[in-house]
Residue, then its C-alpha position, 0 to 999 in steps of 0.5 A: m500500500l502507499s504510505t498513510p499519515f499517522s497523526t501523533p502528539w510529536g507530529e505527523v508521520d507517513l508510514t507503510r508496511f513492508p514490503e510495500d504492496p500497492r494492493d495491500a489495504l492494511r495500515a501500518w498503525d492502529a488505534a492501539d498505537a495512537y492511544l499509547l502515544r496520546r497518553l504518553a504525551g499526557e492526555p487524561g484518561p477516563e479511568g483517572t490513571p496518571v501516566g503522563p506527560v512522560d518526557p521521553a527525553a528524560a530517558a538515558p540514550g537508548a533507555l526508551v525501549v519499544v517492544g513489539d512495534r508492528w510496523g515501526a509506528l511507535t519507534t518512528a513517532l518517537a525517533a527524536y528520543r533515540p529509542t531502542q526497538i526490540t522485535d521478533s519480526y524481520l518485516a517489522r524491522e525492515a518496515t521501521r528502517a523504511n519508515l524512518a527514512r521516509n520521514g527524514v530520520d537517520p535510521e542510525t539514531v535508533r537502535l534496532l534489536t531483535t529478540r535474540d539480542e541482549p536488551p539494554a542494561r537500563v530501561d527508563v521508559l518501556l513501551v510494549r505493544v502486546p503480541k498475539g501470544l502470551a509466550l513471547l510477552e512472557d519471554q520478553l518481560h523476563r529478559l527485560a526485568p533486570s533492566v527495569h527499576t522502580g522508576t521505570v515508566v511501563l506502558g503497554t497497549g493492544m486491541t481489546t481482543e489482545i489484552h486479557t486477564s492472563t496478559l495483565a497477570l504476566f506483567e504483575r507476576i514479572l514486573g509489578p502491580t498492573r491494571t488496565s484502562l477503559a477501552e477507546k476505539k477497541a484499544r486498551l492500555i496497560f499500566c504497570t508499576p515495577e517493583g524492582r524485585p527478583a523474578a518469582a520464577a525463571n524464564p521457562w523459555p525455550h521449551t522442548y518436547a518429544l514429537p509423537d509416534g506415527i509421523g515418519v522420521m521425526s517420530g519421538r524426536r526432540v523439538v526446541n521452541h523459543a517463545g512466540v513460535f507457532c504451536a510451541e508446545r505441541l505439533d500442529v495438525g497441519t505440520r503433522f499431516l505434511l510430515g506424514h506425506l513428505p515426498e521421497r527424495r534422494g540425492p544431493e538436493h537443495v531443500v528449503d523449509l520456507g516459513c520454517g517455524n521450529g524447523v521440524v519439516g526441514t529436519a525431517a527432510a534432512l533425515a529422510n535424504p542424507d545427501a540433501h542440503v537444507t535451508f531454513v527460512d522464517e521472518s521470526f528471529q525466534a523461529v529461526a533460532s528454534a529451527e537451528e536448535t531442533y536441527r542440531a538436536n537431531v542431525d550431526a550439524d558438523a558433518r551436515p551443516a544447514a543454512f538458517t536465514v531470517g528474511d522476507g520469504l525467499a527474497s535473499l535466495p538465488g534464483a533457480s537454486a532450490d530443488l524442493v521447497l516445503n511450505n506451511p504458509p500463515f494466513h494471518s498478519h497479526r489480527a488480519t486475515t490475508d492471503s498476501i503472505a501465501w502469495r509472496m511465498f508461492t511467487g518467491s518459490r517459483a523464482a527460487l526453484r530450478r526447472g523440474g523443482e517442486l513446491w509442496v504446500v500444506g493448508n486447510r482445504h477451504l483456503g483454496y491454494h490450488v488456485k493460486l498455485k495454478r496461476i503462478f506455476g501453471n500446474c498443481e496436483v493433490a499429493a494427499s488430502d483428508r477432510k481438513f487438510v490438503v498437500l499440494r504439489a506445484t512443479r517449476r516448468 
């Protein structure tokens, strides 16, 4: 989509999602972002909870920390205060870079960290855009807790569908007393007063479990999941169906696990074909870390090194370099249902595959991926199906 203006107490900024797509009607900011910035600037709230005005300039350089910024809206609006952004999303980080540049801000003035990096040693203002899953929030609050002090201003935000009693309980258990605001335009705020106490319990992430039997070469094997990875505590049914119907391949092929999550599919491909070289790709830093640990737990990585890439699908992979792409595409972007992610994955796969190479996709039957695959590849076959899922095969010709 084209950039859209976002009015904030610190001026208007133009924002867009990443990668830019003129057909994408989704905005790069929402009511939760706007609500947080207004309260940070001192706008009174109907619940009477004082939070501002908070002077972001009073924070030490880099000690204003923005966690989970979806597309860089908060970071860009507060860029003059040299914030530190922490994100698990490659796309969110690149959107932030692009939005800073679009608004005439030197990206070097903002510190861009991932969820795998060491957080700042001191946090004076902590702004949290609540993620979709509690696990990632729990992990990040545990990691940030040693940097938070009793004078830290902690302000969270999210849509009403994203903030639950369990969300508030996490803030309270890890940081200190917590309450929420009244809803405004279907958005809420979270007010937390850090007590500077030692954590009541250790960070439970990453989480490890053994896979069930009956799923081929991965039966009973160990999987490692960092917080925020899809289905981090059990094998999701779509992936399970794909594992039971993986293509039987032999020889020195280049296999790509696209949208790898915890890496179970790519690891299965490596075990099934000892001559294969596997590349794991995801836009989540947590996912790629999980995939690498899952692979190392099940394959001799010194004898059979694999590649682990955080990026926008297959954009960084050389054209015509892959023999097989395995994919279980997501059909949500945060709260929005969209087919744009699957479309980019499919078109990127066609560009990355050699002639004769194949893309294998698993998805819910109702998503109609066969229509897209026929448009992109000119062909599509059903490799396996049941009442809920279908495994589709498209060949690069």
